[in-house]
C-alpha positions as CSV (number, residue, x, y, z in Angstrom):
1,M,0.0,0.0,0.0
2,K,2.9,2.3,0.8
3,R,4.3,1.9,-2.7
4,L,0.9,2.6,-4.3
5,L,0.6,5.8,-2.4
6,E,4.1,6.9,-3.4
7,F,3.4,6.0,-7.0
8,L,0.1,8.0,-7.0
9,G,1.9,10.9,-5.3
10,F,4.6,10.8,-7.9
11,L,2.0,10.9,-10.7
12,A,0.1,13.8,-9.1
13,L,3.4,15.7,-8.6
14,T,4.5,15.3,-12.1
15,Q,1.1,16.3,-13.5
16,G,0.8,19.3,-11.2
17,T,4.3,20.6,-11.9
18,G,3.8,19.9,-15.7
19,G,0.7,22.1,-15.6
20,R,2.6,24.8,-13.7
21,V,5.5,24.7,-16.1
22,Y,3.2,25.2,-19.0
23,E,1.4,28.1,-17.4
24,I,4.8,29.8,-16.7
25,T,6.6,29.1,-19.9
26,G,3.9,28.4,-22.5
27,K,5.8,25.4,-23.7
28,V,5.8,21.7,-23.1
29,R,2.1,21.0,-23.1
30,W,2.1,17.5,-21.7
31,G,0.2,17.7,-18.4
32,V,-3.3,16.3,-17.9
33,T,-4.5,19.7,-16.7
34,Q,-4.0,21.0,-20.2
35,R,-5.8,18.1,-21.9
36,W,-9.1,18.1,-20.0
37,S,-11.5,20.6,-21.5
38,V,-13.5,20.7,-18.2
39,L,-10.5,22.4,-16.5
40,H,-10.4,25.2,-19.1
41,G,-9.7,28.4,-17.2
42,Y,-8.8,26.6,-14.0
43,E,-5.5,25.0,-15.1
44,I,-3.5,27.0,-12.5
45,Y,-5.7,25.9,-9.6
46,A,-5.8,22.3,-10.8
47,G,-2.0,22.2,-11.0
48,I,-1.7,23.6,-7.5
49,A,-4.3,21.2,-6.2
50,L,-2.4,18.2,-7.7
51,I,0.8,19.3,-6.1
52,V,-1.0,19.6,-2.7
53,L,-2.6,16.2,-3.3
54,A,0.9,14.8,-4.0
55,L,2.3,16.1,-0.8
56,A,-0.7,14.6,1.1
57,L,-0.1,11.2,-0.5
58,F,3.6,11.3,0.3
59,A,2.7,12.1,3.9
60,A,0.2,9.3,4.0
61,A,2.8,6.9,2.6
62,E,5.3,7.9,5.2
63,S,2.8,7.3,8.0
64,R,2.2,3.7,6.9
65,K,4.6,0.9,8.0
66,P,6.7,-0.7,5.3
67,D,5.1,-3.5,3.2
């Protein structure tokens, strides 16, 4: 379970930072926040929310005992 939480945290972190990088630079459009049309206009907030979710998943993984 700990590895799953870490993996999900890593995915959320990469997608969140990918969205933030695109919003700052305007290049490298590979994040999921740029692909979903439902998030149009809210990409910045979705990227920040994914980064916060990643931090919460990493904290939850650390609180679990090893597999």
